[in-house]
C-alpha positions, -999 to 999 in steps of 0.1 A, spaced: 103 601 623 100 625 597 77 618 569 88 625 531 116 641 536 125 645 502 145 678 503 125 693 473 123 664 449 90 654 435 73 622 440 69 619 403 74 579 398 45 558 398 44 529 422 45 504 391 81 521 381 93 512 417 79 477 421 93 468 384 124 486 394 126 460 425 120 435 404 147 441 375 173 455 399 191 425 408 187 409 374 219 419 355 257 405 349 257 387 381 229 365 368 236 362 335 274 354 339 280 351 377 259 322 381 279 300 359 308 311 380 291 299 411 280 264 398 319 258 389 328 268 424 299 246 444 286 224 418 245 217 425 252 227 459 254 263 446 216 265 453 226 260 492 249 295 482 218 308 465 196 301 493 218 316 523 225 347 502 190 354 493 177 351 531 203 377 540 193 400 510 158 393 519 163 406 556 186 438 545 157 450 522 130 444 548 149 467 570 156 490 545 119 488 539 111 495 572 133 527 577 124 540 540 84 535 547 87 554 581 108 582 567 117 583 528 149 603 518 169 599 485 198 596 507 184 565 519 212 543 537 234 575 543 206 596 560 195 567 581 231 560 591 233 598 600 201 596 621 215 564 640 254 573 642 258 606 633 273 629 602 307 616 597 295 581 593 267 593 571 295 610 551 315 580 548 287 555 537 270 582 512 304 591 493 314 555 494 283 544 477 285 574 454 320 568 440 312 532 435 281 543 414 305 564 395 329 536 386 301 510 380 286 535 356 317 536 336 321 499 341 285 490 326 292 514 297 323 496 289 310 461 291 279 471 272 298 487 242 322 458 244 294 436 240 277 456 210 311 459 191 312 422 189 274 417 179 273 447 156 308 459 146 299 491 126 317 512 152 346 509 175 339 502 214 347 539 224 320 552 199 291 528 215 306 537 252 298 575 242 266 568 227 254 550 259 267 577 282 253 604 262 219 588 260 214 580 297 227 613 308 199 628 287 174 607 300 184 612 337 184 651 329 148 648 312 130 642 345 125 616 370 91 603 355 106 594 324 135 578 340 110 556 359 92 549 326 125 539 308 137 518 338 101 505 340 104 488 301 140 479 307 132 459 338 103 445 320 124 431 289 149 417 319 123 400 336 100 387 307 134 372 292 139 353 325 104 340 325 109 328 287 139 310 297 124 292 326 98 283 304 119 269 277 141 251 306 113 233 320 102 225 284 135 211 277 138 190 308 102 174 301 116 167 263 94 191 246 121 208 229 143 193 197 170 180 219 168 151 240 161 158 276 188 149 302 160 142 329 175 141 366 209 124 352 232 153 357 219 154 392 218 119 402 249 109 385 273 135 400 279 145 440 252 173 449 282 188 469 314 177 446 335 203 466 325 199 500 312 227 518 343 247 509 325 248 475 292 260 490 313 286 507 333 297 477 301 298 458 285 321 484 314 346 479 303 348 442 268 350 444 266 374 473 278 401 449 254 392 423 223 408 446 241 444 448 218 470 431 187 460 448 194 490 474 186 517 450 150 508 453 155 526 489 165 557 469 139 559 445 113 555 469 116 592 478 106 601 444 76 579 443 39 582 448 28 565 479 60 558 490 49 536 522 26 516 499 50 515 470 80 502 493 55 476 507 48 460 475 83 462 464 97 446 493 70 419 492 83 409 457 119 402 469 112 368 482 96 353 454 122 373 429 149 354 445 133 319 445 119 323 409 146 341 392 179 331 407 172 298 421 148 288 391 176 296 366 203 282 385 182 252 393 177 243 353 216 251 346 227 222 368 199 199 354 205 209 320 243 206 318 270 187 340 281 213 365 316 212 354 310 221 319 333 249 307 303 265 286 282 273 323 312 295 331 313 312 297 278 318 293 250 298 313 221 310 295 236 306 262 248 271 270 214 261 282 195 273 251 222 255 229 217 222 247 180 224 247 183 229 207 173 262 204 205 281 191 185 310 176 173 319 208 210 315 222 220 341 196 199 370 213 213 364 245 238 390 236 213 416 234 197 409 265 228 413 285 232 448 269 198 453 279 207 445 312 237 465 315 222 495 301 192 490 326 218 491 354 235 517 341 204 538 339 194 530 375 228 537 390 234 569 373 200 582 386 211 565 423 245 580 421 229 616 412 201 614 442 231 604 467 250 634 456 221 657 458 214 641 494 249 648 505 246 684 491 215 692 509 229 677 541 259 698 537 284 669 531 290 683 498 291 717 484 255 731 489 257 748 454 256 715 440 226 706 454 203 726 433 171 714 412 162 723 379 121 734 369 118 695 364 131 690 397 159 670 387 195 675 405 211 686 374 248 690 391 241 657 407 237 640 375 266 657 360 290 650 387 278 613 385 285 606 347 319 627 346 338 598 353 318 575 326 327 601 299 363 599 310 361 561 306 354 568 270 382 581 263 399 552 282 382 529 259 395 550 228 432 542 239 430 508 261 396 491 249 407 457 263 421 467 295 393 493 307 366 466 316 389 447 342 405 476 359 371 491 364 359 458 380 388 456 401 385 489 415 348 485 422 352 460 451 329 450 478 309 483 487 277 464 491 288 447 521 295 482 538 262 494 525 243 465 538 262 464 572 253 502 575 216 494 569 214 470 593 230 487 621 211 515 614 178 495 618 188 483 648 194 515 662 165 536 649 139 505 656 151 505 695 146 540 697 109 540 677 100 509 704 112 533 729 93 562 722 62 543 714 63 550 677 40 529 654 58 521 619 39 517 589 62 486 579 83 465 603 110 440 601 99 404 609 110 386 643 126 418 654 155 419 671 163 382 666 162 379 629 182 413 625 209 403 645 210 368 626 213 385 596 242 408 606 259 379 621 256 362 587 268 390 568 299 393 592 306 355 586 306 361 549 330 388 556 353 367 577 352 339 550 358 364 521 392 371 542 401 336 535 404 342 495 431 362 480 411 381 457 381 387 480 406 397 507 420 423 487 386 436 474 375 436 508 407 456 524 406 480 498 369 487 507 371 491 543 404 511 538 386 537 517 355 535 539 379 544 571 397 573 549 364 587 544 353 584 582 379 603 588 376 629 561 338 629 578 351 637 611 374 666 597 346 680 578 322 677 607 344 696 632 351 721 607 313 725 598 307 729 634 336 758 642 321 777 614 286 774 628 295 785 663 319 815 647 289 827 629 265 824 659 287 843 680 292 873 656 257 889 655 269 915 637 275 899 606 242 900 587 230 883 557 251 850 563 236 817 560 246 798 592 238 765 574 263 766 547 294 745 546 283 732 579 272 692 584 239 690 604 241 670 633 216 644 622 214 628 658 230 640 690 248 608 693 284 613 683 306 588 660 
């Protein structure tokens, strides 16, 4: 495998940036808000849902880590799919992820603006959205080292708050806060699985999407010093992060309040802190959620710009847009990735209340396709590496058994999703878009091959870039 195929990007981020990003990448609205929805669906048994989803995420990230350590690239899973399955699959995965991130950037700017307009009603919602988009566009144009520093501190704030919440939650359960401790009564006086296995399944569908965002680490590794060492450290943190942050927080929630308390659905962290007699701390949750959303916005602008740059470098987007400025920043990639976010500012001006729901419904379940593509690519590339006798710097545990088990588990979740109307609609929309992009990728691949054949067969034409407009065959296999 090639080493450090970054296409001109500089490894300016420090290992601590990547490690903290791996800690903070999954701490967002999925934990601060979605955890309450999971509890409502499954009751205390939502811990089982988190355990299953967490094991899948840990395995997927280990597989991604194996590929990244062997061959870092800003195209990440799209690049590895290209090596494993061919360029049209890489085209579809890359563009699907990029489109989704552009929508997510707009949704996060809108959600953060909506909360800020409620907390500090000095400006209209659209003004906050505009300010957030301008700020994080500037941060990403400033240079990857500065992006890494901003994201480090954003992630630090989120991680520190979760640690504080865990400490206060334990203190409340031990009777060390102003309110009376419920002890274990909420767990012992009600059923652990009040809604049966169906509730656990429904909870699984809620919580699996809470982990979206961790794959950004695979993209960022290409611009990190010592990528092999850094990605190893980042993937090692995933296990205890999920156990401590998610299962620890949710465990405190189901002990502190009855699982069917409506306050948990509305805002689980606020509900626990209010129950513990700490309303002053509960009041700052809104600001913490804003910080979490802006951290995700920052990371997603970065990830989308690097994916766009990688697509352009590989001939899957206009090559003239795959250039770097003097700070090694893909400026065209950044501007293309924030364009819809600025469009959303205008939508906030006219339809402030409706914009967020619209964007969230469009986003769908792209992470399922991303994770599937990562697993399939890993199975193929690892098998090739073993046949070639290559020594990999980081390897997946219990290969190939755990890799296949993870694939089966993810497919089972997809099948389960088709039994729920809302999830089924998102899955159908996502897979429909993926198929359309796959067809577009195949057409573009054939057109690129025809252009290359024509140029090669016309030796009298000089000064022609034979690579322009082509989709390089990342592997000899065809889709």
